[in-house]
N, C-alpha and C positions, 0 to 999 in steps of 0.2 A: 426854406419855408415849405409848409405842407399846404397843397391846393385841395380845400376841402370839396370843391365842386365835383372832383373826379376820384373821391375817396371811396365811393361805392358805385356798383353798376347794377341798375334795376331794370336792365332791358328784358323786355317780354315781347314776343312776336305778336302782332295783332291777329285775332282769330275770329272766325264766324262762330256764333253761338251754337253749341251742339250738346248732346247728352250721351257722348260715347265714353266719358271718363277723362280724368286729368292727364293721362299718357297720350291722349290723341290731340294733335295740333293741326287744325284746318285752317290754313292762313287766309287772312283777309287782305288781299293784295291784287288791286284792280290792274296794275301793270302786268303782273304774272298771268292773271286771267286772260288778258288781251293777247299776250304772246302765245299762251297755251292754246287758245282757241284757233289761232292761225296754224300752230304746229299740228293740230288735229284735223284740219281741213282737208278734204280729198284733193284739192288743188295744190297743196304744199308737198313738194317732193325735195330731193336732194339737188342742190346743196343747201337749200333754205331750211329744210327740217333739221338738218344737222346743226347748223348755227343756231336755230331756235332752242333746241334741246340743250345745247351747251350753255346758252345764255340763261335759260331757266334753271339749270343745276348750279350755275355760278350764283345766281340770286338766292336759291334755296340754301346752298352751302353757307353763304354769309349769314343767313338767318339762323341756321342751325348752330353754327360755331359761336355766334354771339350770344345765343340763348343757353347753350348747353355746356360749353367748354369752361373749365376753371379759369379764374382770374388771378393775377399777381401784381404786386406793387412793382412799379418800375420808376427809375430816375434816369431820364435820357436827355443828355445835352443837346441842344439844337445848334445850327450853325451860328447863331448869335451869341454863343458863349464866349467867343474870342473878344467881344467888347462888353458883354454883360455876364459876369460870373453866374448870376441868378437865371440865366436863360436855359432852365432845365424843366422838361416836362416831368412832373411828379404826380403820379396817379395810377390808374389801373390799365391793364392790357391783358390779353390772353396769356395764360402761363406757358411760355415756350417749353417748359419741362413736361407738358402733357403728352402721354403716349397715345397713339391713335392708329387705327387700322381702317381703310376703306376697302370694301369687298365688291369687286366687279363680277356681277352675275351675268355671264354671257347668255344671249347676245345683247339684249337691249340695255343691260347695265354697264357694258364695258366703258363706253364714252362718258356717261355720267360719273362713273367711279374715277375716271382720269381727271375730270374737272374738279372734283372734290380733293383728290390727291394733290393737284397742283396748288390749290389754295391753301391746304394745310401746310404744305412745305413753305409757303410764304410767311406764315404767322407762327408756326411751331418749329421747334428744333428738327430739321429734316432727318437727323440721325434716329429720331423717335417715331417717325411716320412710315408706315408700311402700306403697300397695296397688295392685296390677295386677289386670286382669280378662281372663280367657280364656273364649271361648265355643266349645266343641268337643262332638263327639259320637262315639260308637262307629261305626266303618266296618265293616260286615259283608258277608259274601259270600252266595250265594244259599241256603246252608244255615243262615244266621243265626249263623255263627261270626264272632268279632271278628277282623279282619285289620289293624286300624290305628285311627287317630283322624282325624276331619275337622275342621279349624278352620273357624269360621263368621265370627268377629270377634275383636277384641282391643283393649284399651286398656292399653298397656304403656309405661312410661318407658324411655328409650334407655339409661340408665346402669346398669350393674351392677358396676362396678369395686369390688372389695373389699366388696361387700355380701353379707350373709347372706340367701339367697333361700329362703323357706319355702313349701312347697306343702301346705296343709291340705286334704286330700281324703278323705272318710270311707272309701270302699271302695278298697282296693288289690287289684283282681281280676285283670285280664290284664296291666296295666302299660302298655298302649299309649298311653293319654293322658298318663301320667307321663313316658314316654321321649320323647314328642313335645314336651312342655312343657320338660323339662330340656335336651333338645338345642337347642331354641330359645335358652334363656337362657345356654347355654354357648357358643354359636357365632354368634348373629346380632345380639347387642347390643354396646354399646361396653364394653369392659373385661371382666375375668375375675372371676366371683363368688368371695368368700372361702370360701363353702361353700354347698352345696345340701342342703336338709333336707326329706324327705317325711314328712308327718304324717298318720297313718291311725287310724281306729277298728279296722279289721279288714284283714288282709291274708292272701293265700293264698301257698303255696309257689311256684305258677306265676307270681305277681307278682314276688316276690323274685328268682327265677331271670331273669325277663325284664329287669327294670330293671338288674340288675347285670351282665348280659351286655353292655348298651349303655353303662351309667354305673356303673362299678365304685366310684366315689368317692361316689356318692349315699348320704347318711345317711338311715336309715329308722327312724322311730319308730312303733310301733303298740301299741294296747292289747290286741289279740287276734289270734292266728293261727287261722285256720280251715282245716282240712284234712279235712273231714267225709266225703269220698268216698274216702278212703284205706282200704286193708284193715285188718282188725283187728290184724294183726301189725305193720303200720307205725304204727298209732295207739298202740301200746304202747312205741314207741321214742322217744328224745329227738328233738325236731324237727330235721330236717336230716340225720338219721342215713341215711335212705333218700330223700333229697331227689328223686331221679328218679322214685320210686314214690308220692310224696305228691301228693294230688289234693284241691283245695279248690273247683274249678269244675265246674259241670255242662255239658252239651252246648251250652248257650246262653251259657256264660261268666258265669253268675251264681254267687255264692259260697254254699257250703253249709257250716255251717248259715246263715251270713250274716245279712242283714237285709232282703232284698227290694230294690227299687228305691229307694234312699235319696233321690235327687233328686225322684222322683215323690212320695214320702211327705212329704218337707219342704215341697213347694210345692203339694200337692193337685192336681197336674197329671199326668195319666196318659198322656202322649204323650212 
């Protein structure tokens, strides 16, 4: 028999209203907001901050995979099949044949990428799941302003043909690192990705503008939008209404309210 209740999947993540376009998903998740607020608090240090960030990325990864990954029809017998031949789940699941890559951008993105990699290995064919590693840092001018991203090293597989490429990086601040990474994955490797997806805890309006100027097809998921340096008038409007006036970065390109240097906090390394 065919079970009609699970013949289709209509899952869409709940989102807050905004005007940044359909490729941006700002999640409406009070549980995640609660945990993220704790993770950003100055009183939260290791090991608590590490556990919180991993939990948040496990939650975010479940949402992204459920919303973005292809589905396939499955017929899976349950343990009851020994006494009931009809005890078979017939419905949809994530397609195990989906090819995927998660990209760990050191330092802050290393542990989040591992959390995403672990989950994808549970639900997809592990032979088709890969984790790449990028080592880059902000490039600044004499005023301390971010003007780009400098690559130091990388361990990257050559093939991206038809792969879902995920970039789990906690802070979407200026967008320089993300633009650099996505440009490389869409122009310098073998094949064309099926989709590129950025996964953040926090993003700024400046980040969203920058990445979509360079990569309008990049899908962005974030647990929170920070625009804390905007005027009171702008803060009272739906995000994106006055996009050019929204501001979430200070003069050193750190996010406000933000979380401070997440890479430093996660690694207890203040350089």
